N, C-alpha and C positions, 0 to 999 in steps of 0.2 A: 745844447743844454742851456737853459736860461740862467740868469743870475741867481734866482731863488733856488732852483734845483742844484746849481753848483755849490751854493752856500751850504745847503742842507747836506749834500753828499760829502763835502769836505769835513763836516763835523763828524759824520759817521766814521771817517778815516781816523780822526783823532781818537774816537772810542776804541778803534781796532788796535791802536798802538799806545796803550795806557802808560807805558814806561816813559814816553816822551810827551805825554799830554799833561802839561802843567797849567793850572788855572789860577789866576789872581781874581778872587771873587769881586773885588771892588777897588777901583781907583776913583778919586774925587778931584779932578782937575780944578784948580782954583780959578782958572780962566779958560774959556772955550778955545783960545788960541793955542793952548797946550795939548789939546786932545790928540792931534795927529802926531806930535813929537813923542808923547807918552806911549802911544800905540806902537810907534816905530821902535822905541826903546824897549818895550815889552818883548818884541820879537828878538831883539839883540840879546836880551837877558835870558831868553829860552822859553818863553810862555807860548802856549798854543791857543789859549782863550783868555779873554779879559772882560771883566764886568765894568761897565761904564756907568757910574752913578749919576743920574740926572735928577733935576728938580721934580718932585712928584706931581707938581702942577703943570709940567711941560705940556704944551699943546701938541696935537698930532703933527702939525707943520714943523714945529721945533724939533720933535723927535725924528721926523723924516729927514730934516736937514742934517742932523748929527749922523744918522745912519748912512746917508750919502757921503758924508765926509770921511767915513772909515771903511766904506765898502771895498775900496781897492786893496785893502790889506789882506783880504781873503785870497787864497786859502791858508796863507801863512799864519794868520791870526784871526780867530773867531771873536768878534766883539759883540757882547750882548748887553742889553739895557737892564739897569737895576734901579729900583726905587728904594729909598730908605726913609721910613716914617718913624716918628717919635711921639706918639700920642700919650697923654697922661691918664686918660679915662677909657674904660671899655667901650662906651658909645662912640667916642672919637675914633678909636681903633677900627671898629666895624665900619664906620662911615668911610674912613680913609681906604680900607681894603677894598670896598666896593668901587672906589674910584680908580685905584691903580692896578688891580689884579689883571684886568683884561687889556692893559696897555703895556705893561712891563714884563720882561722875560723872567726876572728875578725880583722878589719882594722881600725886604728885610725889615725887621722891627727892632728899633733901639729901645730896650726896656728901661723905662725910667720910673716905673711903679709896679708893685707886685700885682695889682689888679690887671694891668696890661700884660705882664709877663705870663700870668696864668692862662689868659685867653690866647695870646699869640703862640704859646708853646704847643697848643693842640689844634689851632685853626689851620686847616689844610690849604688855605689861600696864602699862608706864610711859608717862605722857604727857609729863612734863618732868623734866629734871634741873637742879639748881641747885647752885652752888658758893658757900658762905657766905663773906662777907668776913672773918669772924673765924676761918676755918680756914686750913690750910696747903696744901690741895689746890686746884689750878686745872685748868681745861679744858686737856687736853694734845692734841698732834697725834694720838696713838694713840687717845684716846677720840673725838675729832672724826671720825676716819676711819671709825669703825664705828657712829657714833651714828645711830639711826633716830628719835629723839625730839626734842622741843623743848628748846632751852636756855632755861631760865627765868631772867630777870634780876630779882631782887628789889631794889627801889629804896629800901626803908625805911632802911637804914643811911646812904645818901647824904642822905636827907631829914633824919634826926635826928642823926647824928653830927656832930662839929665838929673843926676843927683837923687834926691829923695822922691821926686815925682816918678822917676823911672823905677826906683826900687818899689814904691807902693803899687805901681801898675803891674810890675812883675809878680808880686805876691797875690794880687787880686786875680789876675788871669790864671795863675797856677791853681788857685783855689777853685775857680770856675771849671777848669779843665779836669781837675781831680774828681769833682762832683759829676761832671758829664761822663767821663770815661768809666767811672764806677757804675753808672746807671746804664752803660752801653749805648750812649747817645753818639750819633755821628757828628764829627767836627769838620768845619770848613775854615779856611784861612783867607784873610784879605790883607793887603798891605795898607789900604786906606790912603795911598799916596796922593798928595796934593800937587806935586810937581816932579820933575825928572830926578832931582836929588833924593827924593824920598822913596823912589822905586828900588826894589831889591830883587835879586835873582831867586829862582826856586831853591837853590842850595842855601842861600842866606836865610830865607824864610823857614826852611825846614830845620836849619840849625837853631833858630830862635825857638821853634816848637819843641825841639829836643831839650833845650834848656828849661822849657816850661814843663817838661815831663811827658811829652807825647812821643811814643815809640816810632821807629822807622816806618812800619807798615801803616800805622794810623796817620802819620804825617803825609805819606804818599797819597793816601785816600783823601786827606783834607785838601790837597792841592790838585786832585785829579778826578778819579772815577766818581766820587760822591757828588761833586758839583756837576760834572758832565751828565750823569744820569738824571739828576734833578732838572737840569736845563732842557734836556731832550724831552722829558715828560711835559714840561711847561710849554714847549714849542708845539707839541702835539695838541695841547689843550687850547692854544691860541689859534690853531688852524681852523679855517671855516668848515673843515670836514668833521671836526670833533663835536660830539654831542654830550657824552659823559664817559666815565671810565669804562673801557671795554666796548664802547659803542661809537661808531663813526659813520659818516655818510659815504657810501660806496661811490667810486668814480664810475661814470658810464663808460663801458669799453668802446674804444674807437673802432670804426668799421674799416 
């Protein structure tokens, strides 16, 4: 079995054992030299899959080098590529999505304007939307009512900020989550860790979600099955066999 087949089959096993399939949707290493250490630490903490956020403008050669760097962590840890974009205008969002969607396994939009939030919430090329604590825009009833994508909750500000900044972030994220859960939206969690000290275990992240008002079953989905099912669907679409939903190029049977 080749590396590609082994990688893919290992992830099906993660899906088959959802109780132990914990996913951190995003880490953001402040330096490339930290990538391997943070992946190793994620395994120690108990994660089965990890989103590695890369520069949206990364070249195929740069992405290939990063993937080679983490390939030997499989099957213990499935590392997937993630792009995070933060456009201010609808046109910029659409242009960025056309550039990153076919190169990254997960695409997240940091919503900094209502114009962008309304489009990103229903664009099927987007996997998750997130509302930064340091911004003025929050999840609204209007966005929640049309959203087709995951609400991503990045916990790094709660982990690292202190005093009034932490209190403000806690209140804002609680508000976003109440709005999303009331509308029946799926939620995903990311640590947003920049280094080893900012990484947290699945239990620690679920405890923070509980404090924010997310129940046990929703928290488990936010760190597991919801992200895994979205990732698997994206990988099928990135495959050269994929044409459109429900249509794929059939493999020629071997003689």
